[in-house]
N, C-alpha and C positions, 0 to 999 in steps of 0.2 A: 408501569412495565417498560423495560428498556426498549427504546425505539428500534434497535436492531432486531430484537426478538419479535417484536410486532411485525416488522417488515418481513422477516423470515417466515412467520406463520402465514401472513397474507400471500407471500410468494408461493408457499407450498400448497395452500388450500385451493389456489386458482386452477391447478392442474395436477391432480393426484397421480395420474398415470405416467407422467414424464419421468425421466431419469434425472434425479437431483443428487448433488453431492455437497457436503458441508464440512467445515472445520472451524474451530475457534483456537487453533494452535498453529496457524501458518506463521512463517517467519519473514519479516521484512527488515532488512538492514540497510544502512547507508554509510558512505565513506566520503570524506571531504579531504582532498589532498591540497595542502596549502604550503607556501614557502616556510613558514615558521613551525606549523604544527598540523599533524594529520588528526582528523576527528572521525570516530566511528561509533555507531550505536546499533543495537539490535532490539527488536520487539518480537517476542514469541507468543503474543496473545492476540494475533490478528484473526478476525473472523472472515470467512469466505464462503460464498455460495456459488455453485456452478450448475446450470441447467443444460444438460447434454442435448436436449431436444431443440431448444431455442438458441443455444450457445451464449446465453446471457451469463455474465460473470460480475460478481459484486465482492469487493473487499472493504472492510472497515476496521479501523484501529483507534485506540486511545493514544494520543500523542504522549501523554505522561508515562506510558508503558515502555518507552524506549529506555534501554539500560546502556550507560556509558562506562568506559573503563575508569573514568575519574568523576567523582561526585560533583565537583565544581562545574565540569562541562555539562552534566545533566541539569544542574540548577540553572545555568545560563541559558541552555537550550529551551527549557520550559518557561522561564520567567522573561527573558529578554528577546528571544528570537521567534519562537513558535507561539508564545503567549498562550500556553495550554489551558489556562483558566478561562480565557476569553474564547479560544478556538480549540476545544478539547478533542475533537475527532478529525480524522482524515479518511477519505473514501475514494474508491474507484468504482464506476459502474459502466459497463460496456458489453460489447459483443466480441466473440472470438471467431476469427476466420482462419482457415488453414490454406496457405499458398505454398506449394513446393516443399512440403514437409516442415514448414515453419509456421508456427501459430502467431497470429497478429491480433492483439486486443486493441480495439478502437473504442474510445469512450471518453468519459469525463473524470478527471482527477481533481479532487477538492482537498486543498491544504490551506490552512491559515485563513479560512473564509473565502478563498479565491478558487474559482473553478476554471479549468482549462481543458480543451480538447487535446487528447494525447493518442499516440499510436505506439504500442509497445510490442516488440518482437520477442518471442520466447518459445518455450516448448510446452505442449500439453499432451500427456500420455494417458490414454484411457485404458483402464483395466475393467474387469467385471464388477468389482466392488469399490474401486477407488480411481481417483484422477490425480496425477502429479502435474503440478504447474511450476515452471521455473522461468524467470525473466531477469534481465539486467537492462537498465535504462538510466538516462540522466535527466535531471530537472534543473532548471535555472531558478535560483531563489527569487530573482526579480519578477518572474512570472506569477509568483504567489505572494507578492508584496512583503517578502521577508527582507528586512533591512539589516545591513551589516554596518555597524558604526566604523568610521574611518580609523579609529584607534586600534581596531582588531582586524582590519581588512586583509592583513597578511596571515592571519590565523584561520580564516574561513574562506573556502573556495566559493566562487559564485555559482559553480555548477557542482551538483551533488550526484554521486553515483548511487543508484538504488538497486538492491537485489531482492528478489522474491523467491521463496521456496515454500510450496504448499502441497500437502497431501490431504485431499478431501475424500471423505468416506461416503459411500452411497447410503441414502436413507430410505 
């Protein structure tokens, strides 16, 4: 059984009466602005779970689900940089706090086998049957041990802009 499904089942069974929201269609995209070439990709198969009672938030995605405008970019991304066969998943696990109408997610972001503490500002809008989450933040490739060969150092930025858009439905 998929580890995410197992985690979700355990997560839900522990407290049946809390308000939980879920999706497997969240969108995470990234953009790299570099002197020679801009690179962007989008993943619409991101799983997310939010517990409104505890404010716990979990995102998980398959690296190979990122789609690029050029197939060669996608191939290089998976084989040379993110090594998606060796490190197939990325995840975030944390807590959301609201300060002055701004939601701040504090937790652990795991990419390429490396885990780092992060703090991400964004918005979380709760409805009766859904939760909308949006955030923009930057990551440094060196923080996740993603190496850029010198031959393409002008093609790939060292800092990548990440955008999250998720509509989670109540279960």
